[in-house]
Biopython code that builds the backbone (N, CA, C, O; Angstrom):
import numpy as np
from Bio.PDB.StructureBuilder import StructureBuilder

atoms = [
    (1, "MET", "N", (0.842, -1.184, 0.000)),
    (1, "MET", "CA", (0.000, 0.000, 0.000)),
    (1, "MET", "C", (0.886, 1.247, 0.000)),
    (1, "MET", "O", (1.819, 1.356, 0.796)),
    (2, "ASN", "N", (0.590, 2.169, -0.885)),
    (2, "ASN", "CA", (1.365, 3.396, -1.010)),
    (2, "ASN", "C", (0.715, 4.484, -0.175)),
    (2, "ASN", "O", (-0.326, 5.021, -0.553)),
    (3, "LYS", "N", (1.321, 4.812, 0.954)),
    (3, "LYS", "CA", (0.768, 5.777, 1.910)),
    (3, "LYS", "C", (1.290, 7.177, 1.618)),
    (3, "LYS", "O", (2.456, 7.351, 1.262)),
    (4, "GLU", "N", (0.408, 8.191, 1.771)),
    (4, "GLU", "CA", (0.827, 9.584, 1.605)),
    (4, "GLU", "C", (1.541, 10.059, 2.866)),
    (4, "GLU", "O", (1.094, 9.806, 3.984)),
    (5, "ILE", "N", (2.669, 10.757, 2.662)),
    (5, "ILE", "CA", (3.458, 11.302, 3.760)),
    (5, "ILE", "C", (3.561, 12.805, 3.559)),
    (5, "ILE", "O", (3.948, 13.263, 2.484)),
    (6, "ASN", "N", (3.218, 13.572, 4.581)),
    (6, "ASN", "CA", (3.315, 15.025, 4.512)),
    (6, "ASN", "C", (4.780, 15.427, 4.684)),
    (6, "ASN", "O", (5.374, 15.148, 5.726)),
    (7, "VAL", "N", (5.371, 16.078, 3.677)),
    (7, "VAL", "CA", (6.788, 16.462, 3.731)),
    (7, "VAL", "C", (6.998, 17.968, 3.758)),
    (7, "VAL", "O", (8.124, 18.433, 3.932)),
    (8, "GLY", "N", (5.927, 18.732, 3.590)),
    (8, "GLY", "CA", (6.092, 20.180, 3.585)),
    (8, "GLY", "C", (4.771, 20.908, 3.535)),
    (8, "GLY", "O", (3.695, 20.312, 3.486)),
    (9, "LEU", "N", (4.894, 22.226, 3.549)),
    (9, "LEU", "CA", (3.720, 23.083, 3.531)),
    (9, "LEU", "C", (4.078, 24.391, 2.835)),
    (9, "LEU", "O", (5.178, 24.917, 3.000)),
    (10, "LEU", "N", (3.141, 24.899, 2.065)),
    (10, "LEU", "CA", (3.265, 26.225, 1.471)),
    (10, "LEU", "C", (2.068, 27.024, 1.956)),
    (10, "LEU", "O", (0.929, 26.737, 1.589)),
    (11, "TRP", "N", (2.336, 28.042, 2.795)),
    (11, "TRP", "CA", (1.282, 28.868, 3.355)),
    (11, "TRP", "C", (1.270, 30.180, 2.612)),
    (11, "TRP", "O", (2.275, 30.888, 2.558)),
    (12, "LEU", "N", (0.118, 30.504, 2.035)),
    (12, "LEU", "CA", (-0.016, 31.721, 1.242)),
    (12, "LEU", "C", (-0.941, 32.734, 1.897)),
    (12, "LEU", "O", (-1.552, 33.556, 1.215)),
    (13, "GLY", "N", (-1.044, 32.676, 3.221)),
    (13, "GLY", "CA", (-1.854, 33.615, 3.973)),
    (13, "GLY", "C", (-3.236, 33.081, 4.280)),
    (13, "GLY", "O", (-3.808, 32.308, 3.511)),
    (14, "GLY", "N", (-3.761, 33.505, 5.413)),
    (14, "GLY", "CA", (-5.100, 33.081, 5.812)),
    (14, "GLY", "C", (-5.217, 31.574, 5.900)),
    (14, "GLY", "O", (-4.378, 30.899, 6.496)),
    (15, "ASP", "N", (-6.277, 31.060, 5.292)),
    (15, "ASP", "CA", (-6.517, 29.616, 5.299)),
    (15, "ASP", "C", (-5.966, 28.928, 4.061)),
    (15, "ASP", "O", (-6.267, 27.759, 3.820)),
    (16, "HIS", "N", (-5.169, 29.629, 3.279)),
    (16, "HIS", "CA", (-4.657, 29.065, 2.027)),
    (16, "HIS", "C", (-3.360, 28.287, 2.282)),
    (16, "HIS", "O", (-2.262, 28.829, 2.148)),
    (17, "ASN", "N", (-3.502, 27.029, 2.645)),
    (17, "ASN", "CA", (-2.373, 26.134, 2.875)),
    (17, "ASN", "C", (-2.333, 25.072, 1.791)),
    (17, "ASN", "O", (-3.362, 24.503, 1.429)),
    (18, "ILE", "N", (-1.163, 24.814, 1.287)),
    (18, "ILE", "CA", (-0.972, 23.718, 0.352)),
    (18, "ILE", "C", (-0.052, 22.718, 1.034)),
    (18, "ILE", "O", (1.129, 22.996, 1.243)),
    (19, "GLU", "N", (-0.590, 21.561, 1.379)),
    (19, "GLU", "CA", (0.233, 20.518, 1.973)),
    (19, "GLU", "C", (0.979, 19.801, 0.859)),
    (19, "GLU", "O", (0.391, 19.407, -0.148)),
    (20, "ILE", "N", (2.269, 19.641, 1.053)),
    (20, "ILE", "CA", (3.102, 18.950, 0.072)),
    (20, "ILE", "C", (3.247, 17.508, 0.540)),
    (20, "ILE", "O", (3.743, 17.251, 1.638)),
    (21, "LYS", "N", (2.812, 16.568, -0.298)),
    (21, "LYS", "CA", (2.800, 15.165, 0.099)),
    (21, "LYS", "C", (3.515, 14.289, -0.925)),
    (21, "LYS", "O", (3.500, 14.544, -2.130)),
    (22, "LYS", "N", (4.140, 13.245, -0.386)),
    (22, "LYS", "CA", (4.786, 12.229, -1.205)),
    (22, "LYS", "C", (4.154, 10.877, -0.899)),
    (22, "LYS", "O", (3.528, 10.685, 0.144)),
    (23, "LEU", "N", (4.331, 9.961, -1.816)),
    (23, "LEU", "CA", (3.967, 8.576, -1.568)),
    (23, "LEU", "C", (5.200, 7.839, -1.064)),
    (23, "LEU", "O", (6.314, 8.353, -1.163)),
    (24, "ASN", "N", (5.013, 6.657, -0.532)),
    (24, "ASN", "CA", (6.142, 5.855, -0.037)),
    (24, "ASN", "C", (7.233, 5.661, -1.082)),
    (24, "ASN", "O", (8.401, 5.495, -0.729)),
    (25, "ASP", "N", (6.874, 5.679, -2.353)),
    (25, "ASP", "CA", (7.868, 5.475, -3.413)),
    (25, "ASP", "C", (8.551, 6.775, -3.834)),
    (25, "ASP", "O", (9.214, 6.812, -4.871)),
    (26, "ASP", "N", (8.399, 7.840, -3.047)),
    (26, "ASP", "CA", (9.039, 9.145, -3.257)),
    (26, "ASP", "C", (8.469, 9.951, -4.416)),
    (26, "ASP", "O", (9.106, 10.912, -4.849)),
    (27, "THR", "N", (7.307, 9.604, -4.931)),
    (27, "THR", "CA", (6.679, 10.447, -5.946)),
    (27, "THR", "C", (5.729, 11.418, -5.246)),
    (27, "THR", "O", (5.073, 11.065, -4.266)),
    (28, "PHE", "N", (5.668, 12.638, -5.761)),
    (28, "PHE", "CA", (4.814, 13.650, -5.169)),
    (28, "PHE", "C", (3.358, 13.439, -5.561)),
    (28, "PHE", "O", (3.058, 12.998, -6.670)),
    (29, "VAL", "N", (2.472, 13.756, -4.647)),
    (29, "VAL", "CA", (1.036, 13.713, -4.887)),
    (29, "VAL", "C", (0.611, 15.016, -5.567)),
    (29, "VAL", "O", (-0.283, 15.015, -6.413)),
    (30, "ASN", "N", (1.246, 16.113, -5.200)),
    (30, "ASN", "CA", (0.890, 17.443, -5.704)),
    (30, "ASN", "C", (1.262, 17.603, -7.177)),
    (30, "ASN", "O", (2.161, 16.927, -7.677)),
    (31, "PRO", "N", (0.555, 18.510, -7.868)),
    (31, "PRO", "CA", (0.934, 18.849, -9.235)),
    (31, "PRO", "C", (2.318, 19.521, -9.253)),
    (31, "PRO", "O", (2.733, 20.125, -8.265)),
    (32, "GLU", "N", (3.002, 19.412, -10.354)),
    (32, "GLU", "CA", (4.369, 19.932, -10.461)),
    (32, "GLU", "C", (4.439, 21.437, -10.224)),
    (32, "GLU", "O", (5.424, 21.913, -9.659)),
    (33, "ASP", "N", (3.428, 22.201, -10.635)),
    (33, "ASP", "CA", (3.488, 23.651, -10.422)),
    (33, "ASP", "C", (3.471, 23.992, -8.929)),
    (33, "ASP", "O", (4.115, 24.960, -8.525)),
    (34, "GLU", "N", (2.757, 23.231, -8.104)),
    (34, "GLU", "CA", (2.781, 23.461, -6.658)),
    (34, "GLU", "C", (4.152, 23.122, -6.078)),
    (34, "GLU", "O", (4.646, 23.823, -5.196)),
    (35, "ILE", "N", (4.762, 22.053, -6.570)),
    (35, "ILE", "CA", (6.100, 21.669, -6.106)),
    (35, "ILE", "C", (7.097, 22.765, -6.473)),
    (35, "ILE", "O", (7.934, 23.139, -5.653)),
    (36, "LYS", "N", (7.014, 23.280, -7.693)),
    (36, "LYS", "CA", (7.930, 24.342, -8.128)),
    (36, "LYS", "C", (7.753, 25.599, -7.282)),
    (36, "LYS", "O", (8.741, 26.229, -6.904)),
    (37, "ASP", "N", (6.509, 25.975, -6.978)),
    (37, "ASP", "CA", (6.258, 27.146, -6.138)),
    (37, "ASP", "C", (6.846, 26.941, -4.742)),
    (37, "ASP", "O", (7.462, 27.850, -4.186)),
    (38, "TRP", "N", (6.659, 25.753, -4.181)),
    (38, "TRP", "CA", (7.184, 25.419, -2.855)),
    (38, "TRP", "C", (8.703, 25.496, -2.829)),
    (38, "TRP", "O", (9.286, 26.095, -1.925)),
    (39, "VAL", "N", (9.344, 24.888, -3.825)),
    (39, "VAL", "CA", (10.810, 24.900, -3.894)),
    (39, "VAL", "C", (11.321, 26.317, -4.105)),
    (39, "VAL", "O", (12.334, 26.705, -3.521)),
    (40, "HIS", "N", (10.634, 27.091, -4.931)),
    (40, "HIS", "CA", (11.011, 28.497, -5.129)),
    (40, "HIS", "C", (11.005, 29.228, -3.781)),
    (40, "HIS", "O", (11.941, 29.963, -3.465)),
    (41, "CYS", "N", (9.959, 29.024, -3.002)),
    (41, "CYS", "CA", (9.859, 29.692, -1.698)),
    (41, "CYS", "C", (10.931, 29.204, -0.727)),
    (41, "CYS", "O", (11.460, 30.000, 0.048)),
    (42, "LEU", "N", (11.258, 27.921, -0.753)),
    (42, "LEU", "CA", (12.305, 27.394, 0.123)),
    (42, "LEU", "C", (13.659, 28.030, -0.180)),
    (42, "LEU", "O", (14.527, 28.095, 0.690)),
    (43, "ASN", "N", (13.835, 28.493, -1.405)),
    (43, "ASN", "CA", (15.105, 29.078, -1.837)),
    (43, "ASN", "C", (15.138, 30.602, -1.794)),
    (43, "ASN", "O", (16.135, 31.206, -2.190)),
    (44, "ASN", "N", (14.071, 31.231, -1.323)),
    (44, "ASN", "CA", (14.000, 32.692, -1.365)),
    (44, "ASN", "C", (13.498, 33.299, -0.061)),
    (44, "ASN", "O", (12.405, 33.863, -0.021)),
    (45, "PRO", "N", (14.284, 33.188, 1.004)),
    (45, "PRO", "CA", (13.861, 33.807, 2.264)),
    (45, "PRO", "C", (13.869, 35.329, 2.148)),
    (45, "PRO", "O", (14.626, 35.907, 1.368)),
    (46, "TRP", "N", (13.018, 35.953, 2.935)),
    (46, "TRP", "CA", (12.934, 37.401, 2.959)),
    (46, "TRP", "C", (14.267, 38.001, 3.385)),
    (46, "TRP", "O", (14.719, 38.993, 2.814)),
    (47, "SER", "N", (14.899, 37.392, 4.399)),
    (47, "SER", "CA", (16.205, 37.861, 4.866)),
    (47, "SER", "C", (16.923, 36.686, 5.528)),
    (47, "SER", "O", (16.375, 35.589, 5.627)),
    (48, "GLY", "N", (18.139, 36.925, 5.973)),
    (48, "GLY", "CA", (18.905, 35.882, 6.642)),
    (48, "GLY", "C", (18.301, 35.430, 7.948)),
    (48, "GLY", "O", (18.582, 34.327, 8.418)),
    (49, "THR", "N", (17.476, 36.266, 8.537)),
    (49, "THR", "CA", (16.833, 35.894, 9.799)),
    (49, "THR", "C", (15.439, 35.309, 9.584)),
    (49, "THR", "O", (14.704, 35.084, 10.546)),
    (50, "SER", "N", (15.080, 35.066, 8.344)),
    (50, "SER", "CA", (13.755, 34.545, 8.015)),
    (50, "SER", "C", (13.743, 33.030, 7.849)),
    (50, "SER", "O", (12.840, 32.476, 7.222)),
    (51, "ILE", "N", (14.744, 32.364, 8.407)),
    (51, "ILE", "CA", (14.858, 30.916, 8.320)),
    (51, "ILE", "C", (15.063, 30.371, 9.728)),
    (51, "ILE", "O", (15.890, 30.885, 10.480)),
    (52, "TYR", "N", (14.323, 29.345, 10.080)),
    (52, "TYR", "CA", (14.561, 28.719, 11.375)),
    (52, "TYR", "C", (14.158, 27.247, 11.345)),
    (52, "TYR", "O", (13.385, 26.809, 10.493)),
    (53, "TYR", "N", (14.701, 26.506, 12.294)),
    (53, "TYR", "CA", (14.424, 25.080, 12.447)),
    (53, "TYR", "C", (13.703, 24.808, 13.753)),
    (53, "TYR", "O", (13.914, 25.498, 14.751)),
    (54, "GLU", "N", (12.864, 23.811, 13.735)),
    (54, "GLU", "CA", (12.299, 23.210, 14.939)),
    (54, "GLU", "C", (12.646, 21.730, 14.852)),
    (54, "GLU", "O", (12.408, 21.092, 13.827)),
    (55, "VAL", "N", (13.207, 21.185, 15.925)),
    (55, "VAL", "CA", (13.598, 19.776, 15.944)),
    (55, "VAL", "C", (12.949, 19.131, 17.163)),
    (55, "VAL", "O", (12.998, 19.669, 18.269)),
    (56, "HIS", "N", (12.344, 17.971, 16.942)),
    (56, "HIS", "CA", (11.709, 17.263, 18.053)),
    (56, "HIS", "C", (11.791, 15.761, 17.818)),
    (56, "HIS", "O", (11.996, 15.313, 16.690)),
    (57, "PRO", "N", (11.630, 14.982, 18.891)),
    (57, "PRO", "CA", (11.668, 13.521, 18.730)),
    (57, "PRO", "C", (10.551, 13.046, 17.808)),
    (57, "PRO", "O", (9.473, 13.639, 17.764)),
    (58, "ASN", "N", (10.817, 11.987, 17.086)),
    (58, "ASN", "CA", (9.816, 11.368, 16.226)),
    (58, "ASN", "C", (8.965, 10.442, 17.091)),
    (58, "ASN", "O", (9.386, 9.336, 17.429)),
    (59, "TYR", "N", (7.791, 10.890, 17.438)),
    (59, "TYR", "CA", (6.931, 10.124, 18.336)),
    (59, "TYR", "C", (6.260, 8.941, 17.648)),
    (59, "TYR", "O", (5.678, 8.087, 18.318)),
    (60, "GLN", "N", (6.332, 8.879, 16.315)),
    (60, "GLN", "CA", (5.736, 7.766, 15.576)),
    (60, "GLN", "C", (6.797, 6.754, 15.154)),
    (60, "GLN", "O", (6.504, 5.835, 14.389)),
    (61, "GLY", "N", (7.989, 6.909, 15.629)),
    (61, "GLY", "CA", (9.075, 6.003, 15.275)),
    (61, "GLY", "C", (10.318, 6.429, 16.024)),
    (61, "GLY", "O", (10.246, 7.162, 17.010)),
    (62, "GLU", "N", (11.444, 5.969, 15.553)),
    (62, "GLU", "CA", (12.706, 6.322, 16.195)),
    (62, "GLU", "C", (13.310, 7.555, 15.533)),
    (62, "GLU", "O", (12.936, 7.925, 14.420)),
    (63, "GLY", "N", (14.232, 8.172, 16.224)),
    (63, "GLY", "CA", (14.964, 9.298, 15.662)),
    (63, "GLY", "C", (14.315, 10.637, 15.940)),
    (63, "GLY", "O", (13.577, 10.816, 16.909)),
    (64, "TRP", "N", (14.619, 11.582, 15.042)),
    (64, "TRP", "CA", (14.218, 12.975, 15.207)),
    (64, "TRP", "C", (13.593, 13.502, 13.923)),
    (64, "TRP", "O", (13.855, 12.992, 12.833)),
    (65, "ILE", "N", (12.770, 14.524, 14.068)),
    (65, "ILE", "CA", (12.174, 15.222, 12.926)),
    (65, "ILE", "C", (12.624, 16.674, 12.987)),
    (65, "ILE", "O", (12.503, 17.330, 14.021)),
    (66, "ALA", "N", (13.139, 17.164, 11.874)),
    (66, "ALA", "CA", (13.493, 18.579, 11.754)),
    (66, "ALA", "C", (12.526, 19.219, 10.767)),
    (66, "ALA", "O", (12.203, 18.647, 9.726)),
    (67, "GLU", "N", (12.076, 20.409, 11.115)),
    (67, "GLU", "CA", (11.205, 21.170, 10.219)),
    (67, "GLU", "C", (11.862, 22.523, 9.982)),
    (67, "GLU", "O", (12.091, 23.289, 10.918)),
    (68, "LYS", "N", (12.161, 22.803, 8.727)),
    (68, "LYS", "CA", (12.756, 24.083, 8.355)),
    (68, "LYS", "C", (11.640, 24.984, 7.839)),
    (68, "LYS", "O", (10.855, 24.588, 6.977)),
    (69, "THR", "N", (11.580, 26.194, 8.372)),
    (69, "THR", "CA", (10.599, 27.181, 7.945)),
    (69, "THR", "C", (11.330, 28.337, 7.281)),
    (69, "THR", "O", (12.315, 28.854, 7.809)),
    (70, "VAL", "N", (10.837, 28.733, 6.120)),
    (70, "VAL", "CA", (11.396, 29.865, 5.378)),
    (70, "VAL", "C", (10.278, 30.882, 5.194)),
    (70, "VAL", "O", (9.270, 30.608, 4.542)),
    (71, "ILE", "N", (10.473, 32.061, 5.781)),
    (71, "ILE", "CA", (9.508, 33.148, 5.596)),
    (71, "ILE", "C", (9.937, 33.905, 4.347)),
    (71, "ILE", "O", (11.038, 34.451, 4.276)),
    (72, "VAL", "N", (9.041, 33.923, 3.368)),
    (72, "VAL", "CA", (9.364, 34.515, 2.072)),
    (72, "VAL", "C", (8.899, 35.958, 1.992)),
    (72, "VAL", "O", (9.597, 36.813, 1.449)),
    (73, "TYR", "N", (7.748, 36.221, 2.521)),
    (73, "TYR", "CA", (7.156, 37.553, 2.498)),
    (73, "TYR", "C", (6.126, 37.599, 3.614)),
    (73, "TYR", "O", (5.913, 36.591, 4.287)),
    (74, "ASP", "N", (5.488, 38.728, 3.826)),
    (74, "ASP", "CA", (4.542, 38.872, 4.934)),
    (74, "ASP", "C", (3.620, 37.664, 5.118)),
    (74, "ASP", "O", (3.490, 37.149, 6.229)),
    (75, "PHE", "N", (2.994, 37.218, 4.059)),
    (75, "PHE", "CA", (2.009, 36.152, 4.176)),
    (75, "PHE", "C", (2.382, 34.919, 3.370)),
    (75, "PHE", "O", (1.502, 34.144, 2.992)),
    (76, "ILE", "N", (3.651, 34.721, 3.102)),
    (76, "ILE", "CA", (4.093, 33.540, 2.362)),
    (76, "ILE", "C", (5.177, 32.848, 3.169)),
    (76, "ILE", "O", (6.158, 33.466, 3.583)),
    (77, "GLU", "N", (4.984, 31.562, 3.383)),
    (77, "GLU", "CA", (5.909, 30.793, 4.194)),
    (77, "GLU", "C", (5.979, 29.372, 3.634)),
    (77, "GLU", "O", (4.963, 28.813, 3.220)),
    (78, "ALA", "N", (7.170, 28.795, 3.622)),
    (78, "ALA", "CA", (7.348, 27.427, 3.156)),
    (78, "ALA", "C", (8.002, 26.610, 4.262)),
    (78, "ALA", "O", (8.860, 27.104, 4.992)),
    (79, "LYS", "N", (7.583, 25.353, 4.373)),
    (79, "LYS", "CA", (8.160, 24.450, 5.365)),
    (79, "LYS", "C", (8.515, 23.136, 4.693)),
    (79, "LYS", "O", (7.861, 22.699, 3.746)),
    (80, "ILE", "N", (9.574, 22.516, 5.210)),
    (80, "ILE", "CA", (9.961, 21.183, 4.777)),
    (80, "ILE", "C", (10.388, 20.416, 6.011)),
    (80, "ILE", "O", (10.981, 20.987, 6.926)),
    (81, "SER", "N", (10.093, 19.132, 6.043)),
    (81, "SER", "CA", (10.504, 18.321, 7.192)),
    (81, "SER", "C", (11.226, 17.070, 6.711)),
    (81, "SER", "O", (10.991, 16.573, 5.610)),
    (82, "ALA", "N", (12.113, 16.577, 7.573)),
    (82, "ALA", "CA", (12.871, 15.361, 7.287)),
    (82, "ALA", "C", (13.236, 14.699, 8.606)),
    (82, "ALA", "O", (13.179, 15.330, 9.661)),
    (83, "THR", "N", (13.604, 13.445, 8.546)),
    (83, "THR", "CA", (13.951, 12.690, 9.747)),
    (83, "THR", "C", (15.415, 12.287, 9.728)),
    (83, "THR", "O", (16.060, 12.244, 8.680)),
    (84, "GLY", "N", (15.922, 11.994, 10.923)),
    (84, "GLY", "CA", (17.291, 11.526, 11.084)),
    (84, "GLY", "C", (17.452, 10.843, 12.423)),
    (84, "GLY", "O", (16.591, 10.966, 13.294)),
    (85, "ASP", "N", (18.552, 10.120, 12.595)),
    (85, "ASP", "CA", (18.810, 9.420, 13.853)),
    (85, "ASP", "C", (19.148, 10.381, 14.989)),
    (85, "ASP", "O", (18.910, 10.070, 16.156)),
    (86, "THR", "N", (19.700, 11.541, 14.657)),
    (86, "THR", "CA", (20.037, 12.561, 15.645)),
    (86, "THR", "C", (19.416, 13.884, 15.178)),
    (86, "THR", "O", (19.017, 13.998, 14.019)),
    (87, "PRO", "N", (19.332, 14.876, 16.057)),
    (87, "PRO", "CA", (18.814, 16.173, 15.608)),
    (87, "PRO", "C", (19.614, 16.748, 14.431)),
    (87, "PRO", "O", (19.027, 17.267, 13.482)),
    (88, "GLN", "N", (20.940, 16.658, 14.487)),
    (88, "GLN", "CA", (21.758, 17.202, 13.406)),
    (88, "GLN", "C", (21.545, 16.443, 12.093)),
    (88, "GLN", "O", (21.527, 17.051, 11.023)),
    (89, "GLU", "N", (21.385, 15.126, 12.171)),
    (89, "GLU", "CA", (21.124, 14.348, 10.956)),
    (89, "GLU", "C", (19.779, 14.721, 10.337)),
    (89, "GLU", "O", (19.641, 14.718, 9.113)),
    (90, "ALA", "N", (18.786, 15.042, 11.169)),
    (90, "ALA", "CA", (17.485, 15.464, 10.651)),
    (90, "ALA", "C", (17.607, 16.812, 9.938)),
    (90, "ALA", "O", (17.019, 17.010, 8.875)),
    (91, "ILE", "N", (18.370, 17.735, 10.524)),
    (91, "ILE", "CA", (18.599, 19.034, 9.880)),
    (91, "ILE", "C", (19.347, 18.840, 8.565)),
    (91, "ILE", "O", (18.996, 19.448, 7.554)),
    (92, "THR", "N", (20.365, 18.005, 8.575)),
    (92, "THR", "CA", (21.134, 17.718, 7.355)),
    (92, "THR", "C", (20.233, 17.093, 6.295)),
    (92, "THR", "O", (20.369, 17.404, 5.112)),
    (93, "ALA", "N", (19.319, 16.220, 6.701)),
    (93, "ALA", "CA", (18.391, 15.601, 5.752)),
    (93, "ALA", "C", (17.490, 16.648, 5.108)),
    (93, "ALA", "O", (17.164, 16.535, 3.926)),
    (94, "CYS", "N", (17.079, 17.668, 5.867)),
    (94, "CYS", "CA", (16.298, 18.777, 5.293)),
    (94, "CYS", "C", (17.104, 19.492, 4.212)),
    (94, "CYS", "O", (16.612, 19.729, 3.108)),
    (95, "GLU", "N", (18.337, 19.828, 4.543)),
    (95, "GLU", "CA", (19.190, 20.551, 3.587)),
    (95, "GLU", "C", (19.462, 19.722, 2.337)),
    (95, "GLU", "O", (19.457, 20.255, 1.227)),
    (96, "GLU", "N", (19.699, 18.429, 2.506)),
    (96, "GLU", "CA", (19.933, 17.557, 1.349)),
    (96, "GLU", "C", (18.682, 17.447, 0.487)),
    (96, "GLU", "O", (18.772, 17.447, -0.741)),
    (97, "ALA", "N", (17.517, 17.354, 1.122)),
    (97, "ALA", "CA", (16.260, 17.289, 0.370)),
    (97, "ALA", "C", (16.055, 18.568, -0.434)),
    (97, "ALA", "O", (15.664, 18.514, -1.600)),
    (98, "ILE", "N", (16.319, 19.722, 0.188)),
    (98, "ILE", "CA", (16.174, 20.996, -0.522)),
    (98, "ILE", "C", (17.136, 21.054, -1.707)),
    (98, "ILE", "O", (16.769, 21.522, -2.784)),
    (99, "LYS", "N", (18.353, 20.586, -1.513)),
    (99, "LYS", "CA", (19.340, 20.591, -2.599)),
    (99, "LYS", "C", (18.856, 19.747, -3.782)),
    (99, "LYS", "O", (18.943, 20.182, -4.931)),
    (100, "LEU", "N", (18.352, 18.552, -3.507)),
    (100, "LEU", "CA", (17.851, 17.686, -4.581)),
    (100, "LEU", "C", (16.624, 18.281, -5.257)),
    (100, "LEU", "O", (16.503, 18.233, -6.481)),
    (101, "LEU", "N", (15.717, 18.840, -4.468)),
    (101, "LEU", "CA", (14.526, 19.472, -5.037)),
    (101, "LEU", "C", (14.900, 20.675, -5.890)),
    (101, "LEU", "O", (14.314, 20.899, -6.949)),
    (102, "THR", "N", (15.866, 21.441, -5.432)),
    (102, "THR", "CA", (16.308, 22.622, -6.162)),
    (102, "THR", "C", (16.884, 22.229, -7.521)),
    (102, "THR", "O", (16.587, 22.860, -8.535)),
    (103, "GLU", "N", (17.702, 21.194, -7.533)),
    (103, "GLU", "CA", (18.289, 20.726, -8.797)),
    (103, "GLU", "C", (17.218, 20.285, -9.785)),
    (103, "GLU", "O", (17.371, 20.468, -10.993)),
    (104, "LYS", "N", (16.141, 19.707, -9.279)),
    (104, "LYS", "CA", (15.097, 19.178, -10.162)),
    (104, "LYS", "C", (14.023, 20.198, -10.538)),
    (104, "LYS", "O", (13.544, 20.200, -11.672)),
    (105, "TYR", "N", (13.638, 21.068, -9.595)),
    (105, "TYR", "CA", (12.457, 21.905, -9.811)),
    (105, "TYR", "C", (12.692, 23.409, -9.853)),
    (105, "TYR", "O", (11.806, 24.148, -10.282)),
    (106, "TYR", "N", (13.842, 23.882, -9.428)),
    (106, "TYR", "CA", (14.026, 25.330, -9.286)),
    (106, "TYR", "C", (14.732, 25.906, -10.496)),
    (106, "TYR", "O", (15.801, 25.443, -10.896)),
    (107, "GLU", "N", (14.115, 26.920, -11.067)),
    (107, "GLU", "CA", (14.717, 27.662, -12.170)),
    (107, "GLU", "C", (14.818, 29.108, -11.741)),
    (107, "GLU", "O", (13.803, 29.743, -11.454)),
    (108, "GLU", "N", (16.038, 29.641, -11.693)),
    (108, "GLU", "CA", (16.177, 31.037, -11.326)),
    (108, "GLU", "C", (15.520, 31.892, -12.386)),
    (108, "GLU", "O", (15.670, 31.673, -13.588)),
    (109, "GLU", "N", (14.788, 32.874, -11.895)),
    (109, "GLU", "CA", (14.057, 33.739, -12.815)),
    (109, "GLU", "C", (15.009, 34.700, -13.508)),
    (109, "GLU", "O", (15.958, 35.207, -12.910)),
    (110, "ASP", "N", (14.734, 34.934, -14.770)),
    (110, "ASP", "CA", (15.516, 35.938, -15.495)),
    (110, "ASP", "C", (15.054, 37.316, -15.067)),
    (110, "ASP", "O", (13.856, 37.600, -15.060)),
    (111, "ASP", "N", (15.984, 38.163, -14.715)),
    (111, "ASP", "CA", (15.668, 39.516, -14.339)),
    (111, "ASP", "C", (15.808, 40.388, -15.581)),
    (111, "ASP", "O", (16.889, 40.895, -15.881)),
    (112, "ALA", "N", (14.708, 40.555, -16.292)),
    (112, "ALA", "CA", (14.730, 41.274, -17.565)),
    (112, "ALA", "C", (15.191, 42.720, -17.390)),
    (112, "ALA", "O", (15.874, 43.268, -18.255)),
    (113, "ASP", "N", (14.814, 43.334, -16.268)),
    (113, "ASP", "CA", (15.173, 44.732, -16.057)),
    (113, "ASP", "C", (16.695, 44.917, -15.952)),
    (113, "ASP", "O", (17.225, 45.931, -16.406)),
    (114, "SER", "N", (17.384, 43.963, -15.368)),
    (114, "SER", "CA", (18.816, 44.118, -15.174)),
    (114, "SER", "C", (19.603, 43.836, -16.454)),
    (114, "SER", "O", (20.796, 44.134, -16.525)),
    (115, "LYS", "N", (18.938, 43.260, -17.473)),
    (115, "LYS", "CA", (19.620, 42.933, -18.714)),
    (115, "LYS", "C", (19.495, 44.017, -19.764)),
    (115, "LYS", "O", (20.144, 43.965, -20.809)),
    (116, "GLU", "N", (18.663, 44.988, -19.482)),
    (116, "GLU", "CA", (18.455, 46.045, -20.483)),
    (116, "GLU", "C", (19.581, 47.047, -20.496)),
    (116, "GLU", "O", (19.555, 47.996, -21.281)),
]
sb = StructureBuilder()
sb.init_structure("model")
sb.init_model(0)
sb.init_chain("A")
sb.init_seg("    ")
for serial, (resi, resn, name, xyz) in enumerate(atoms, 1):
    if name == "N":
        sb.init_residue(resn, " ", resi, " ")
    sb.init_atom(name, np.array(xyz, "f"), 0.0, 1.0, " ", f" {name:<3s}", serial, name[0])
structure = sb.get_structure()
């Protein structure tokens, strides 16, 4: 049975939440445009202080869960979570997941104004 696993969240203000989910086989449930928007937000914090982690024990299994939150703008926020045997391994797993997602889904926008 292929179970859905919540791996992230894209909050666009108010009640507008997009839960990012994967199946056990690592395929996303969400449409690709939602994944691209989520990855874009994970890579574009408002400032250096707009990123933080929460780490807690995995109560549904062994190890730890790290959740990275990136505040992009007043009402836009992206989260990603990952697990590890230690708190640091969970944080590292978040960073590795973002790196892989970025390579696959993130395209830096062309700044047309700066090219003129």
